N, C-alpha and C positions, 0 to 999 in steps of 0.2 A: 192238638190231636192225640196226645198221649192219653187224655181222658176219653176222647171220642173213640179211640181204638178199643179200650176196655169196655166201654158202654156197648158198642156195636157187637163185639164178640159175645158178650153175655146175652143180649137181647136176641141176636140172630140164632144162637144155639138153642135158646128156649123156644123160639117160634118153630124151629125145625125139628123139635123133639116130640115124640109121642110115646105111648106106653110100649116098652120093649125096644124102642128105636130112638136114638138120639145121643146126646153127649153127657156122660156122667163125669162129674168133677171128683177126682180122687184126692188131690192134694193141691193146695194153693197157699204158698207161704213165701216170706222174704228169703232172698238168697244173695250172698255176697261173693263176688268174684274178685280175685286179686288184680286182674287187669281192667275189667269193666266197671268194678265198683258195686254199689247196691242195686239189686234188681228184684224180680219176682219170679219164682219157679212155680209152674203149674203142671199137673199131670191129669190127663183126662182119658176116658175110654169112649171111643166113638163106635156105637152099635149101628150097623147098617146092612145086615145080611139081606133083608127083604128088598133093599133098594139097589142091589147089585143086578147087573144084566144076567140073563139065564146062563150064559156060558161061564160067568164067574161063579154063580151059585153052585154050579156043578162040581167045582173043585174046592169049595170051602165048607167048613162045618156049619151047621145051623146056628150054633151059639158062637157068633163071630163078632169080634171087635178089634179095632185098631187102637193102639196106645199112642197118645200124643204127649210129648214132653216139650215144654217151652220155657225158655229163659229170656226174660224181658228186661233189657237194660236200655230202654228207649233213649235215644232214637236208633239203637242197634239191637236187634233181636234175632233169635234162632229158634226154629221149631223142628222137631224130628218125629216122624211117624214110623212105627214098627208093628209087626203082627207076630204074636207068639208062635203060631203054627206055620208061619212062612218066614223062617230065619233069614232068607236071602232077599226079602222085600224091605225096602226103606224109602222114605221121602225125607229130604233135607231141604229146609227153606231158610235162607238168610234174608233179613230185611234191613234196609237202611232208609231213613227218612231224611229228605233234604228240602229246603225251601227254594225249589225251582220247578220248572215245568217239564222235568224229565230230560234235561239237557246234559247231564253228567254221564258221558259214555264210558268213563273209566272207573266208575265207582266200585266195581268188583274186581278190578284187575289184580289186586293183591291176593284175593281169595282163589282165583282160577286163572292164573297166568297162561298156562299151557293147555287149556281146555277149549275145545271148540264149542261155541254157544250159539243159540238162536235167540234173537231178540223179539219179544212180543210186546207191542204197545196196547195198553187197555185204555179205552176212553169211556169213562163212566156215563157220559151224556149221550154219546152217539152209537156206541156198540149195542146191538140188539140182544135181548134176553128172551128166553122162552115165554110164551104168553101165559103159561101156568104161574109164573113168578112175577108177572108184571102188575104193578100197582101205580096208578097215576100219582098218588101222594108221594111215591118214592122215585118218581121219574125226574132226574135233574133238569130235564128240558122244561118241566112244568113247575117244579118246586121252587119257591122263593122263601128264604128265611126271614122271619119277622124280626128276629133278634140281631142278625148280622147284615141283612139286606143282600145276602149272596144268592145267586140264582137269578133268573132261569138261564141254564147253560145252553148256548146255541153252537152251531158248527163254528169251529175256530175259537172256542172259548178259552183255550189254553194260552192263546196269544194276546188276549185282551183282559182277562180277569186277574184281579189282585185282592187279597193275598192268594198265593198259589203254592202248593207243595206237591211232592211226588213220593210215592212209596215204591222203592226199588226192591225187587225180589229176585234172588238167585235160587232157582229150583232144580234140585237134582233127584232123579227117580232111578232106583235100581230094583230090578226083579230078575235075578240070575237063575232062571229056570228055563231049561231048553224047551223050545216049542211054544213058550208063552211070553218070553221076554219082550219081544218087539210089540206085541199086541197090548200087553199090560202097561208097559212104560208109556206108550203113546196115549193110551186111554187115560192114565192117571194125569199126565200133563194137561190134557184137555179139561178134565174135571177140575183140576186146581185152578186153571185159568178162569173157567166159568164161575167158580165159587168166589174167587177174588173180585170178579166184576160185580156180582150181586151184592156181596158184603160191603164193598166200598161205595156203591150207589146208596145203600141204606145208611151208611155212616154219614154221608153228605146230607141225605134227606132227613136224618134224625138230629141234625145239628142243634135245633132249638131245644131238644130234650136234654142234651148233655153240655151245651155251651157254658152254662152258668155253674156247673157242678165243680166242687172242689175235689181233690184227690181222695179225701176221706169219704166224701159223699158217693163217689163212683165206686169205691171199694165196698161200701155198705150195699150199694145197689148190686154189685157183682156177687157178694155173699148171699143176699136174699134170692137173687135170680138163680144162682147155682143150686141152692137148696130146693127151690121150686122145680127146677128142671130135673134134678135127680128123682124127686117124687113123681114127676110127670111120666118118666119112663119106667117107673116101678121099682126104683132103688131107694132104700131108706138108710143111708149111712149116718154116722154121728154128725152133729152139726158141723158145718164147715167153718173153720176159723181163718180169717184173713187179717194179717197184721202187717204193719209197715216197718216193724223193727226187726232187723236181722236176728235169726235164732242162734246162729253159730258164727264164729269168726271165719275169715277167709282161709286161715290156716287149717281149719277143720273141714271146710266144704269147698269144693271147687266145681266150676261149671265149664261147659265147653267153651271153645274160643270164640263163640258168637252169642247170639241171643234169639228170642222167639219171634214169631210172626203170625200171620193170619191162620186160624185153625181150619182143619179140614172139616167141611160141613158134612152132614148126613144126607143132604139132598140126593135124590135118585139121579145117578149119572145120566140115565136115558132121558130123563126129563130136562136135562140141561143141554141136550144136543141143539146145535144151531140150525135154524130153518134152512132147508135145502136151497132156497132161492137166494140165500145170502152167502157170498163168498167168504170163506174162512181166512183168517190171518195165517201166516206161515207157521206161527207157533201152535196153531190148533187146527191142523188139516182135517178134512172130512174123512179121509181114509185112515185106517189104523196101521200105517206103515211108519217105521222108525228109521232113522239114519243108522249107520254102522253101530251095533250095540257096544263096540269097543270104544266108541267116542263118548265123551261125557256130555250130557245135555243139561242145560240149565235154562230156566225161564225167568225172564225179568218182567215184573209188572209194575205199573205206576200206581201210586198210592191214591188216596182219595182226598177228600176234603175239598180242595179247590183244584188240584191237579191230578191228572191220572196218567202219567206217562211213565212206564217202567224203564229202567235202565237195562241193560241187556241181560236177558236170561239165555240159557242155552239148553240144548237138549242132548241126552246121552244116547 
């Protein structure tokens, strides 16, 4: 799935980009961390002004983008999102991948021992997605892999399918602006959950496309796709160089104490709202109300591939 993750992120970002809107890749290069070892650092700009709800567009400039920085030391990654004109806004996502069905309830205990968290379980087969984004070919209930024989996933698939894995995500959202904090933090948690559901469904449904790839092949696919995506949204930077050899020793470069995760998509949040006739999980309530803003919130989401059960996330 290390290869599947890279393939899915590149293809998904390209599909969701259009001129002036989408994901621009600014940097993608090897990174060495003294604790986690060799990894890959990426920096992206996510342009999505027109896809924000009206209440959000009223408070942000027209030329608006979010900076995504990710450090990938698979199976441990971290991704951070910030916005230059909103210094008090940030999203921090830690991801750990394990070969189980989401049964490790203590996977993030060392990272957030004293923080209250809310656990959100994501089922790539049975959780509903907006009709706008539904494709039968990407529906795990109907898709069956020709190369692996995996699929079709039915109710209770996590207890019967092998092999199975889970992507655990610890999501922390901060927006320390009086009057908007609760609304924005709750909104972002909902968007992150829905984006992860769509992306991991795609990674499973695209398994025949990436299953036989080598790391060199998926890096070349990533490079070519990123260049095409940059051109698609109207940005023409120098050719992107992706190498698997660290550029500087760990003594010169240091990374955060974690690694990257699934990127924030540019999908319109309003389009990702859940049908009103479907009860929401506790992690993604219908109303934009948040717990005490003083409490730290984190969301835990299950990974894809065969298993989709997140270990516990919480919310702030």
